[in-house]
N, C-alpha and C positions, 0 to 999 in steps of 0.2 A: 477665459473660462477657468473654473476651478474643478478639478477632479478629486474626489475624496478617496483616500486610501482606506478601503473598507473590507473587501470581500471575504472575510473569514471569521468564524467563531463558533461558540458552543457553550452550553451551560451544563453543569453537572458536578456533583460533589462526592459521588461514591463509586468506588471501583469494586470489582467483584472478587468473591471467593466462591468456589463451587462446593456446596455441601455434599457430603459423600453418600447420603441416603438415596437410594433409588426408590422413587415414589410409585413406580409401576410394579404391580404384582405379576409374577410369572413372566418377567421381561425376557428371559432366556428360553421359555417354553419347555423347561426341563420337567415340568409337572406332567407333561404328556397330554395336555388338554389346553383349550383356550383359557380356562379359568373363569373367574367372575367378571372381569372387566374387558378382556379382549372379546371382540365380536366380529363376525363376518357379515358382510352385506352384499347381496347379489352375486354370490360365488360359492364355491365349495372349498373345504379346507381339510387337511390331514396333517398329522405329525410325520415329519420325515427324519429318518435316522441315517439316510445316505448323504444328505446335504446338511451341513451345519457349519456355522462360523466358529462357534465356541460350544463347549459342552458336548452333549451327545445327540442333539436333535434340533430341528427348526420347525417352522410351520410352513406348509406348502399350500399356496392359493391357486386354484384352478377354476375353470368354468365361469369366468366373470361375464356378467350380463350387461354391464354398463361401464362407462369410464370411471365412475366412482366405486364400482364393485371391487371389494377386497377387504383388507384387514383394517380394523379400527380399534382404538382404545378409548374407553369412557372413564372419566375421573371427575369427582365432585368435591366440594368442600365437605369436611375440613382437610381432606388430603391435599387440596390446593387452596390458595387463599387469594381473594381479589386484591389487585394492586401489587402482587409480588411477581418476581421474575423467575422464569423457568427455562431450562434448556432440554430439548428432546433430542436423543440420538438413537438411531436404529440402523440395521444393516440389511440390505436387500440384494438378492441375486436373481436376475431375470433368467427364466428358463428357455425362452424362445423369442424370436422376432415375429411381429405381424408381417404378413405378405407385403412386399414392396417397401419395407423399411430397413434402413441401415442401422438404426438405433432408436431409442425411445426416451421421452422425457418423463421422469418420475417426479411427482409433486407430493410433498407432505402437506396435507391440508389441515386446517383448524376450523372447527365449528364451535362457537361459543354461544351457549344459551344463557340468557339472563333471567332473573327472578320474575320479570314481567312477561316472560314467554318469548321475547324477541330473540332472533338468531342472526348471527353474522358469520360469514364464511371468508376465509383468507388463506393465502399461501404462507405456511410456515417456512417452507424452503422449496427450491426448484433445482432439479438435477438433470441437466440436458445430456443427451447422447450416451445413455447407458446401454450396454450390450450384454448378452449372456456370457457366462464364463467366469465371472469373478464377483466377489462380494464388494459392495459399495456402501460406504457410510452415507446416511441421509439424516437430515434433521436441521433444527435451527432453534432460535430462542424467541421468547415472547413475554411481554408484560401483560398480565391479565387485567382487564378493566374492572370496574366496580360492579357489585351485585351479580356475580357469577353464580349460576345454578349448576351448570354442567359444561365440561370441556370434552370434545371429541377430537382425537388426533387420528387421521386416517391417510392411507395411501391412495393416490389417484394416478392412473395411467390412461391417456386418451384412447388408446387402442385396446379394446376389451379382450382381444384375442391373446394378450400377453399373460402368461402365468409367471409366478415368482415364488421364491422362498424368502422368509423373513426371520431374523434372529437378533439376539443381543440388543434389546431395547432398554432405554433408561429415560427417566424424567427426573431431573434434579433441580433444586432451587439454587438460583444464583444469589448469593448473599452479599449485599453491599458492605464495603469495608470503610468505616468512618475515618480510618487512618491511612487511606490510600495515598494522600499527598506526601506524608512523611516517608512512606515506603517507596514512593516514586523517587523522592530525592535520594534515598539510599541507593536505589538502583541506578540513578544517574551517576552517582559517585562510583558504583561498582562497574557499570557498563561503559561509561563515557570518559573515565579518568584513569590515569596511571600515575605512578610515582616517579619523580625525577629528583635525585639527590645531586645537589651542586656542592662540590667539595673544593675548597680553596686552600692552596699552600703558597708560601712565599719564601724567598731566600732571605737570609738574615740582613737586616738593615733597611728593608723596604717597608714603608708605612702605607697602610691602606686607607687612611682617612679621606683621601681625595679620589678614591676609586669607587665607581658605581657599576651596577649591572642592570641591564634593561632586557626584559623578556617580552617578546611580542609573538603572539600566535598569528601566523600568516594565513592559515587555512584550517578549517575544521575537518576531521575525518568524517563526521556526520554530514550528510548532504543537506544544505539549506539553499533553496532556490525559488524561482518564480517563473511563471509562464509569461510569454511575450508575444505580441502580434508583429510579425515581420514587416508587414506593410506599413504599420505605424512607426516601427523602429527605424525604417529607412527614409521616413519623411522628415526633412529638415525643419519643417514648421513645428514639429513636436519633439525637438531635441531635448526639451525640458524633461521628458520622460526618461530618456537615456541618462541624462545628468543625475536625475533623482535616484535612479536605480544604482548607478555606479557609485555615487558619492554619499548617499544616505542609506538606502536599503542594504547595499553591499552584499548581494547574493554571491554564492560561489558556483551555483548551477543555474542554467536557463533551459527552457524548453519552448520551442515554437509551436504555437497553438494549432495553426492550420496549414502553414506553408509547406510542410514536408509530407502531408497526407497525399495519397495517390490522386484523389479528386482535386486537391489544391494544386498539385504540380501538373496534372494533365486533365484539365476539365474536358478537353477534346483530345482525341488521339494524336492529332497532328501538331499540337501546340504545347511546348514545354514552358511552364512558368517557374523559374527557379532563381531569378535575379535577386528578389528581396530576401529569400531564404539564404542564398549564398552570401550576400553582404552581411546579413544579421549574424550568421554563424561565425564569419570571420571577425566581426566586431566583438562578439562575445569572447571568442578565443583570444583575441588581442588584449582583452581586459582580464584575462586569467580565469574566465569561467569555464566550467565543463558543460557540455551540451547534451541533452537527451534528445533522441530522435523519436518523434511522435507523428505518424506511425507508418510502418511499411505497408501494412494491410489493415482493413477495417471490416470485420465480419458482418456488420449490420448492413443489409442490402441497400438501403436508401443512401448510404454514404459511399457506396462503390460507384466509380465513374459510370455514367450511362452507357458509354461505348463498350465498357467491360461487361456490364449487365446484359447487353444484347447478345453476348456470345452464348451459343447453345451447345457447341461441341466440347465435350470434356477435354479432349487432347488439345484443342485450341486454347481452352481456359488455362491449362497447365503452361502452355507457351506464354500466355499473357502474364502469368504469375512469375515465370522465370525472367521475362523481360523486365518486369517491374523491379525485381530484386537487383538485376544487373544495373539498371539505370540508377536506382536509389543509392546503391553502394558506390558506384563509379563517381557519382556527384558529391558524395560526402565522405569518401574513404579517408580514414585516419583522423577524422575530425569529430566524430560523435563518441561519447563515452557509453551511451545506452541507446538501444532501439526497442520500442514497443513493436513486437513483430506482427501480431494479428489482434488488433484491439477489440475488446468486448466480445471475445469468442464464445462466451457462455450465453450471450443474448441473441445471437443469430448464427447461422451456419452456412452462409452464402457459398463459401468456397468448398465446403464439404459436399453440399448439395450439387453444385455445378461441375465438380470434378468426379464425384462418386467415390472419392478417397476419404475415408473416415479419419485418416491420419495426416491430412494435408497440412494442418497447422504444425505438427511435428516436423514434417518435411520442410516447411518454410523456415523453421528455426535452424534446421541442419544446413540448409542452403545459404541462409544469411550468415551463419557462423563460418561456413567454408569461404565465403566471399570476404568477410570482415571478421577474422578470428579474434581480434583484440577488443571488440565492442561487446559489452554485456547485453544479453537478450532477455526481454521481459514479457510475461503475460501482463495484461492490464485490464481491469474490469471494475464495474460499479455494482451497487446493491450488495456490498460485501461488509463494509463497516458502518455505512450510514443506515443500511437495512441489513437484515440477516438472511435474506432469501437465497443469496448465492455464496454465502460464506463457506459452507462445507463443500459446495461444488467447486469453488476455486481451489480450496485445499486439495480436493481429490484430483483435479486436473493437474495442478503443479506436481503433486506426488507421482502421478502417472508419467509425467515427463521425466522426472528424476529416475524412476524405475526403468524407463526405456532408454536411459542414458542420452536423452535429448539435451543439447547445450542450453539449459535455462539457468540464468544467473540471478534472477530476482523476480519477485511477485509484486506487481503494481496494484494497489488498492486506491481507487480514485478519491474517495472521501468527500463527496459533495454532500454536505450536511444541510438538511432542509430548513433548519431553524436553530435558534439558540437553546432549544429544549432537547438536548441530547443526553441520553443516559450513559454515564461513564461506566457503569457496570456492564452494560451490553457492549460498549465499545471495547473494553478490555477482553471480554469473552471472545469477541469476534477476532481481535488481533491474535489472541492465543490460539484460536482454532486454525487460522491461516498459517501461523507459525509452525504448526505440526507438520507441514509439508517439507520443511527443511530450508529452502533458499531464503535469502534475506528479503525483507519487505520494504518497499518504498511507498510512501504516501505520495501519489503522483499528481493529484489534482485537488488539493485541499481548498474548499470554499465553504463558507457558512453564511446562510441567509439570515437577515435580520437588520433592523434599522436602529436599534438601541445600542449605540457604540460603547456605552459604559458596560452593559451586559456582555457585549461582544469581547471587550478587552479581558474581562474576567474569564469568559468562556474560552477564549483563545489561549490564555495562560494554562487553563486546565487541560485542554486537548493537546497542546504542544508539549506540556509536561508529560502527559501520558505517552505520547509518541516517542519523545526523546528518551524516556526512561526504559522503554521496552527493548529488551536485548536483541530482538530480531529486526527491529525497524532500523534502517540504515540511512534514511533521508526523508525530507518533507519538501514537496514542491507546492507553492501556492498557485492556484489556478485563477489568475487575474488579480493582480495586486491593486488595480484600480479599474473602474468601469471601462475606461477608454482602451485598455489593453485587450479587451475582447472584441470590440467593434469600433467603427469610426464614430467619433463624436458627432452629435447632431449639429452642434455649433462649430463655426470655423474662426473663432476669435484668433487674432494674430499673436496674442501672448498668453497661451495657456499656462496655468500654474497647477501645482499639486499641493493639496492641503492634507496633512496627516491627522487622522482622527485618533481616538484613544486606543482603538484596536491596533491600528498600524504602529503606533508608538510602542505598544506593549510587545508586539512582534519583534521590533528592532531592539528593544531593551533586552529581550531574552536572547536572541540570536547573536547580537553583536556585542553584548556586554556580559550578561549573567552567565552565558554558556561559553565563554572564552576566557583564556588565561593570559592576562597582560599585567605586568607590574614592573616597577623599578625600585631599587633600594641600594644601600651601601653594599659593597662587595664583601661577602663573608660566606660562611657555610650555611646552606639551606638544605636540611635533610627532611625526608619524608613529606615533601610537599606534593600535593595532588594537582595534576594538570589535565585539562581537557585534551583528548587525543587530537593530533593533527600535525601540521608543519610549523616549525618554530624558527625564529631568528633571535639569537641572544647576542647582545653587544656588551663588551667590557669597555668602560670609559675611564679616563682620568681627566678631571677638570673639563668634562664635557667633550673631550676629544676621543674618538673611537680608536681603541688599541687593537681590538679583535672582534670579528663577527663570526658566529658559529651558526650555520644553517643545518637543520636536521629534522628528521621525522620522528615523532614520538607516539608510538602506538603500543608500547610495552614498557615495563619498568626499566629505567636506565640510570646510569651514573655519569655525570659530567664533572671531570676533574680539571681544574684550572690551576696552573702554576704560574706565579708572577716572578719573573727573573729579571736580571739586569740591575738597574738602580732605580731609586725613587724618581730621579729626574729623567731617566731613560729606560722605562720598563718594557719588558716583552712578556707576552702571554703564550704559554704552551697549553695545548688542549688534548685531553684523552677522554673520548666518549665511548662508553660501553653500554 
């Protein structure tokens, strides 16, 4: 059977620049009124001078009669234009909680009316678990369809009893940049490369004509990797996959798709399933790969083990959480470079609901860090770069962890892209928004749907170039390099093979060739040479016999001084690396 190397890609040619003009009139409410375009629906409003995020005042929304009751902004052409991209940002502060609620979900809704009178409603952004007491940024981005007559942007909270303050709103156009690729290449040089000066001296009488130098990058500082199915990895009938990954793809990171999840390890409370995961982790480590742990917990209720879901006592649930941390860490201790701690926590709140602890995810991070202090801990979520609904919410969540001094070391954005028609302008805007939180970003689950492999190859190059050039992105993990890595093949042919399509070849060309520094030449001075950051091995040879091997890490500008001593017939190399 033949499995096609495919699952990733994207199309797009323009990256964004944010125009500075705020298209919203009276976005800060300093006029002391709603003005022409702000309107209230099903509520009361007043200007507040006691609560404000910036300036002297905000608007106070009370007496809401419906979930949609509240503040809205109406804007029409020519202030906005069909087919163009826009980003909305506002700031909200809840005044109270509805009875029986620990927090509330705030949605920024979008109503678009077309010239034919038809109306569509959508979520511009979703912001889970907001509480009174602090200002929170809300908003997202949108590409307007054709024939727009009017756009309404409004706030919706399901519980009508909630009142709130609103301030500092803006709507700006996201302007595509036709020179994005050249700028990305410049950023790759700036963010991914450093200078290594190789300076060669020799004693009198030694001739260098038979001396050579070989530079090999052994590992990239930037994380390149792929997801793997442990059950498939340990099946000798499919050793072709392991051979292909190690010998051809050559990833430096691996992640087990299901085998480390709570439900995967303990489908039932009495049975531990860890053999496949254990063997796969050991095999990856033996081959020099770093391993991401995915995941300790999963917030989405349907992915929590049934026997855990049946627990109703909050104290007992905390005990189950503690037991899970102890078991997961004891089985993997010292072996995992990363852990996704509570997966997709923006999309469900199972553990918050069942413990009554609104900060349970923060506590999970702290407890995992205490048990495994040398492993980096991540938030990991979707709807962040493939869609913009949770982009700002993830930025806010990560920022709250940083502010609370929770041990968060990275932000995972899954990047399951639904087609080859992905707008690079929106992708860049969303990356930049998440980056505002501070911690590094990892693209943890890159996949791109589509069957046109030529289009995929070009798209993959675009997307990978964008990710690799972004200063805050530290790694990209492919989610399923081939179909069989995600599930068991339907066929059981005795001799499965792997065929590389154009997209897969493009990936390997970028990661293993274009974005690595490897060369050999005559031994002489090489100054101001730019090298991709990572681990290196440099060999000095004479007539193809190795005289000296220098292994070192290169993440900042350095100088390598080589001195050739002795005689031409019997040379010796001394090394000074600064």
